[in-house]
C-alpha positions as CSV (number, residue, x, y, z in Angstrom):
1,M,-16.9,8.4,-13.4
2,P,-17.0,8.8,-9.7
3,A,-17.4,12.7,-8.2
4,P,-14.5,15.0,-6.5
5,N,-13.1,13.8,-3.1
6,A,-14.8,10.1,-3.8
7,S,-14.6,8.1,-0.3
8,F,-12.3,5.0,-0.5
9,E,-15.1,3.0,-1.3
10,E,-15.9,5.1,-4.4
11,A,-12.0,5.0,-5.2
12,I,-12.4,0.9,-5.2
13,H,-15.8,0.9,-6.8
14,V,-16.1,-2.3,-8.9
15,I,-18.4,-2.8,-12.2
16,P,-19.8,-6.2,-13.9
17,Q,-19.1,-5.5,-17.2
18,G,-19.9,-9.6,-18.0
19,G,-18.1,-13.0,-19.0
20,N,-15.9,-12.2,-16.1
21,R,-14.9,-8.8,-17.3
22,Y,-15.2,-5.3,-15.0
23,S,-13.9,-2.2,-15.1
24,A,-13.2,0.4,-12.1
25,H,-11.7,4.5,-12.6
26,L,-8.1,5.1,-11.2
27,R,-8.5,8.2,-9.4
28,P,-6.0,11.7,-8.9
29,E,-6.4,12.0,-5.5
30,W,-4.2,8.3,-5.3
31,C,-1.4,9.3,-7.5
32,I,2.6,8.9,-7.5
33,G,2.4,12.0,-9.7
34,A,0.9,11.0,-12.2
35,V,0.5,6.8,-11.7
36,P,-1.8,6.1,-9.4
37,H,-0.4,4.2,-6.3
38,G,1.0,0.7,-6.5
39,G,-1.3,0.4,-3.4
40,Y,-4.4,1.9,-4.5
41,T,-4.3,-0.2,-7.0
42,S,-3.9,-3.3,-5.3
43,S,-7.3,-2.5,-3.1
44,V,-8.8,-2.1,-6.8
45,L,-7.5,-5.8,-7.8
46,Y,-8.3,-6.6,-4.1
47,R,-11.9,-5.1,-4.3
48,C,-12.4,-6.9,-8.0
49,V,-12.0,-9.9,-6.0
50,L,-14.9,-9.2,-3.5
51,T,-17.7,-8.5,-6.5
52,H,-15.8,-11.7,-8.7
53,F,-17.1,-13.9,-6.2
54,A,-20.2,-12.3,-5.1
55,H,-21.1,-11.8,-9.3
56,A,-20.2,-15.0,-10.2
57,H,-19.8,-17.4,-8.1
58,P,-22.3,-16.4,-5.1
59,K,-22.7,-20.7,-4.1
60,Q,-19.3,-20.8,-4.0
61,Y,-18.9,-20.7,-0.3
62,D,-21.3,-20.4,2.5
63,T,-19.6,-17.2,4.1
64,P,-18.4,-14.5,1.7
65,A,-14.7,-15.8,0.6
66,S,-11.7,-13.1,0.4
67,P,-7.8,-12.4,-0.2
68,I,-5.3,-14.1,2.1
69,S,-2.5,-14.0,-0.7
70,M,-2.0,-11.9,-3.8
71,Q,1.4,-11.9,-5.6
72,L,1.1,-8.7,-8.1
73,A,3.3,-7.9,-10.5
74,F,3.0,-3.8,-12.0
75,L,4.0,-4.8,-15.2
76,R,3.5,-0.8,-17.3
77,R,3.1,2.3,-15.8
78,T,-1.3,2.4,-14.9
79,G,-2.3,6.4,-15.3
80,T,-5.8,7.9,-14.2
81,G,-9.4,6.9,-15.3
82,L,-11.3,4.0,-16.5
83,A,-9.2,0.3,-16.5
84,T,-10.2,-2.8,-17.2
85,L,-10.1,-6.0,-15.1
86,E,-10.4,-9.6,-16.7
87,I,-10.2,-12.8,-14.5
88,E,-9.5,-16.6,-14.8
89,D,-10.7,-18.4,-11.8
90,V,-6.6,-21.2,-12.1
91,K,-9.2,-23.1,-9.5
92,L,-12.4,-23.5,-6.9
93,G,-12.0,-25.1,-4.2
94,A,-14.0,-26.2,-1.7
95,R,-10.7,-24.2,0.7
96,T,-9.4,-22.3,-1.4
97,S,-9.6,-20.7,-4.6
98,T,-7.1,-19.1,-6.8
99,I,-7.5,-16.6,-9.6
100,H,-5.5,-14.5,-12.5
101,I,-6.2,-11.0,-12.3
102,K,-5.4,-8.3,-15.3
103,L,-5.5,-5.1,-14.9
104,L,-5.6,-3.1,-18.4
105,Q,-6.0,0.3,-19.8
106,P,-4.4,1.6,-23.7
107,S,-1.1,1.2,-24.2
108,E,0.4,4.6,-24.4
109,K,2.3,4.2,-27.7
110,Q,-1.1,3.4,-29.0
111,N,-4.0,4.5,-27.8
112,D,-6.3,2.7,-29.8
113,K,-4.5,-0.4,-28.4
114,M,-5.6,-2.0,-24.7
115,E,-2.8,-3.5,-22.7
116,V,-2.0,-5.4,-19.8
117,K,-0.2,-3.0,-16.9
118,V,-0.4,-5.2,-13.6
119,A,-0.6,-9.3,-14.1
120,G,-1.4,-11.6,-10.5
121,Y,-2.8,-14.8,-9.3
122,I,-4.9,-13.5,-6.0
123,T,-6.5,-16.4,-3.6
124,V,-9.1,-16.6,-1.3
125,S,-10.5,-18.6,1.2
126,P,-14.8,-17.9,3.1
127,P,-13.6,-17.3,7.3
128,S,-15.3,-20.2,7.4
129,A,-13.1,-22.1,5.7
130,E,-10.4,-20.9,8.1
131,V,-10.4,-23.6,11.0
132,G,-6.4,-25.7,11.9
133,I,-4.2,-25.1,14.2
134,S,-3.2,-21.7,15.6
135,A,-0.4,-21.2,18.1
136,P,2.4,-18.4,19.4
137,T,5.5,-17.8,18.0
138,G,6.8,-15.5,20.4
139,Y,7.0,-13.4,17.5
140,K,8.4,-9.4,17.8
141,T,9.2,-7.2,16.3
142,Y,13.2,-6.3,15.6
143,P,14.0,-3.5,15.7
144,A,12.2,-2.7,18.9
145,P,10.0,0.4,18.5
146,P,11.3,3.4,20.3
147,P,8.9,3.5,23.6
148,G,5.8,5.0,24.6
149,S,5.2,6.8,27.4
150,H,3.1,3.5,29.2
151,A,4.6,1.9,32.1
152,D,4.9,-1.5,29.8
153,S,6.7,1.4,26.5
154,Q,4.0,0.9,24.2
155,V,2.2,4.0,23.2
156,D,-1.0,5.7,24.8
157,L,-2.8,6.2,21.2
158,S,-5.3,8.5,23.0
159,R,-2.0,10.8,23.9
160,L,-0.4,10.8,20.7
161,A,-4.1,11.9,18.3
162,Q,-4.7,14.2,20.9
163,T,-1.8,15.9,22.1
164,G,0.5,14.9,18.8
165,R,3.2,13.7,21.1
166,D,3.5,10.6,22.9
167,G,7.1,9.8,24.8
168,A,9.3,9.5,21.1
169,W,6.9,9.4,19.0
170,V,5.3,12.8,17.7
171,K,2.8,13.5,14.4
172,L,4.6,13.8,10.8
173,D,3.4,15.3,7.5
174,S,4.7,13.8,4.6
175,P,7.1,15.1,2.8
176,Y,6.9,16.8,-1.0
177,P,3.2,15.8,-0.4
178,E,2.7,18.1,-3.8
179,F,3.7,15.0,-6.5
180,R,3.1,12.0,-3.7
181,R,-0.9,12.7,-3.1
182,A,-1.6,8.8,-2.0
183,A,0.2,10.4,1.4
184,A,-1.7,12.7,2.5
185,Q,-5.0,9.6,2.4
186,L,-3.6,9.0,6.0
187,E,-1.9,11.0,9.2
188,L,1.4,9.6,10.4
189,Y,3.4,9.4,13.9
190,G,6.5,7.5,14.5
191,P,9.8,8.5,16.0
192,G,11.3,11.2,13.8
193,D,11.2,11.6,9.8
194,G,13.4,8.6,7.6
195,Q,16.3,10.4,7.9
196,A,16.4,10.6,12.2
197,Q,15.3,7.3,12.4
198,Q,17.5,5.8,9.9
199,R,20.2,7.3,11.0
200,N,18.9,6.4,15.0
201,K,18.9,2.5,14.4
202,Q,21.8,2.5,12.0
203,S,19.2,1.1,8.8
204,M,17.1,1.0,6.9
205,A,14.1,0.0,9.1
206,I,11.5,3.1,9.8
207,D,8.3,1.9,12.1
208,Q,5.1,4.3,12.4
209,W,0.6,3.9,13.5
210,A,-1.3,5.4,11.2
211,R,-4.7,6.3,11.0
212,F,-6.6,6.5,8.1
213,R,-8.6,9.5,6.8
214,P,-9.7,9.6,2.4
215,N,-10.2,12.7,1.8
216,G,-9.5,13.5,5.2
217,D,-12.6,12.6,6.2
218,V,-11.4,12.1,10.4
219,N,-14.1,9.3,10.9
220,G,-11.9,7.1,7.9
221,R,-11.1,3.9,9.3
222,W,-8.8,0.4,8.7
223,T,-10.8,-2.0,7.2
224,D,-9.6,-5.4,5.3
225,S,-10.1,-3.4,1.6
226,T,-7.4,-0.8,2.4
227,I,-4.7,-3.0,3.9
228,P,-3.0,-3.3,-0.1
229,Y,-2.8,0.0,0.3
230,L,-1.7,0.6,3.4
231,I,1.5,-1.8,2.8
232,D,2.8,0.6,-0.1
233,M,2.6,3.3,1.9
234,F,5.7,4.3,3.2
235,P,6.7,8.2,2.9
236,M,9.2,8.0,5.9
237,A,11.4,5.0,5.2
238,L,11.0,7.2,0.9
239,D,12.2,9.9,3.0
240,G,15.2,8.5,3.4
241,F,15.3,6.5,0.1
242,D,15.6,10.8,-0.8
243,T,18.6,11.5,1.2
244,M,20.6,7.5,0.2
245,S,19.5,8.4,-3.5
246,A,20.6,12.1,-3.4
247,N,23.6,11.3,-1.5
248,A,24.2,8.4,-4.2
249,E,24.0,10.5,-7.6
250,A,25.9,13.4,-5.9
251,R,29.0,10.5,-5.2
252,A,29.0,10.0,-8.3
253,K,29.1,13.2,-10.1
254,G,31.4,14.2,-7.9
255,E,29.4,17.5,-6.6
256,S,26.8,18.0,-3.1
257,V,23.6,17.5,-2.0
258,P,21.0,19.4,-2.8
259,E,18.7,20.6,-0.4
260,K,16.2,19.3,-2.4
261,T,15.9,15.3,-2.7
262,A,12.7,14.3,-4.1
263,K,14.4,14.4,-7.6
264,F,13.4,10.0,-7.8
265,W,10.6,7.7,-8.1
266,Y,10.2,4.2,-6.4
267,P,7.3,2.0,-8.5
268,T,6.9,-1.5,-7.2
269,V,7.8,-4.0,-9.9
270,T,6.0,-7.2,-7.6
271,L,4.0,-6.9,-4.2
272,N,2.8,-9.7,-2.4
273,I,1.0,-10.1,0.4
274,D,0.1,-12.2,3.3
275,L,-3.3,-11.2,5.3
276,K,-2.7,-12.9,8.3
277,K,-5.5,-11.6,10.1
278,H,-9.5,-10.2,10.0
279,L,-10.5,-6.7,11.2
280,P,-13.6,-5.7,12.4
281,A,-16.0,-4.9,10.0
282,E,-16.5,-1.1,11.2
283,G,-13.2,-0.8,10.9
284,V,-10.2,0.8,13.6
285,E,-8.3,3.7,13.6
286,W,-4.9,2.2,14.0
287,L,-2.6,0.6,12.8
288,Y,1.6,0.1,13.2
289,S,3.7,-0.7,10.2
290,Q,7.1,-1.6,10.4
291,V,8.7,-1.8,7.2
292,V,12.3,-2.6,6.4
293,T,14.5,-2.1,4.3
294,K,18.1,-4.6,3.4
295,V,19.7,-4.3,-0.1
296,V,19.3,-1.1,-2.2
297,R,21.4,-2.4,-5.2
298,D,22.0,-1.4,-8.8
299,G,18.7,1.0,-8.5
300,R,16.6,-1.7,-6.8
301,T,15.3,-2.4,-3.3
302,D,13.3,-4.9,-1.5
303,L,10.9,-4.1,1.6
304,N,9.4,-6.3,4.0
305,V,6.4,-4.4,5.6
306,T,4.3,-5.9,9.0
307,V,1.3,-4.7,9.7
308,L,0.1,-4.6,13.4
309,D,-3.1,-3.8,15.4
310,E,-3.0,-2.4,18.6
311,N,-3.3,-6.0,20.3
312,G,0.2,-6.5,18.8
313,D,-1.3,-8.9,16.5
314,V,-0.4,-9.3,12.8
315,V,-2.7,-8.1,10.7
316,A,-1.0,-8.3,7.1
317,L,3.0,-9.5,5.6
318,S,4.1,-7.8,2.5
319,T,7.6,-8.0,0.1
320,Q,8.0,-6.2,-2.5
321,V,10.5,-5.1,-4.8
322,G,10.9,-1.9,-6.0
323,L,13.0,0.8,-8.2
324,V,14.9,3.9,-7.6
325,L,14.5,5.9,-10.4
326,S,13.9,10.0,-11.5
327,A,10.8,11.3,-11.1
328,S,10.5,12.7,-15.0
329,R,9.7,8.7,-15.3
330,N,7.2,9.2,-13.6
331,L,6.2,12.2,-15.0
332,G,7.0,11.1,-18.7
333,T,4.8,13.6,-21.2
334,R,1.6,13.0,-18.8
335,K,0.9,15.7,-17.0
336,M,-0.3,15.3,-13.4
337,E,-3.6,15.8,-13.2
338,K,-5.2,19.2,-10.5
339,L,-7.8,18.0,-7.7
């Protein structure tokens, strides 16, 4: 078991068990309520694939292979503690290989029975095989993010780090940190909180710059294995969802909107990640995300996330299907673990 306040590398550590089986220990400090955060769990699966190819197929490629695409389905609530991961080699190829991965834990109804909590397909490729045409597309984020203080409207990240403010951008506190513990693992900056951003843009679009701060480590850096976590981490978008959900519920009941709106849980149903660019081995301090939701209907949402580096290069793209549920569905009969 990882020590309390384990590093991120320890929190996603995977141990080979033989026969394409691996084990991991899901940590409570990376939870939303009593459920391990979906992005954190995806990072565990990312690490499992790296471990699998290093352990089971060390000679498949001349350089280490890493995920370029992840398609995951979150079938049931995961829990903290031991998890078993099983891998099936669906295709081993010269340029790409695809595996089927499953995360299993004891059933909540039959504790002596293991059941699949998360399943999906992950495609890997080694950097040496990533060759072919590259061409600029002229892509820019839309709606355009609010300007920073630079002459070209870019955010001065050094000033933002030192003073907590640059142009329209300010340091933000993640809402309801006692429930959304996983959000405490990063430092967020944006042009206002979720409600303010959505009000200013008249749409459910959120901009954020983020620094990785696992267990408060000021030397934390974004690396390839952290990207699945960041892809699924957007507290300001959830802040806007909270207000929207509380307003909708109040209208349906003919009641006034309560002051405390964080009564909801937004579990991921499916998550698709397209990893476009490797980060330096030593990691980077800053990454930008734009999070856009197009439709919220019948308790189901869509989320499109674009991650860029400081140079404006696309690092990763993501789409996901999520649900809007009562927070009580997260906890059920569970209790949040004390840290």
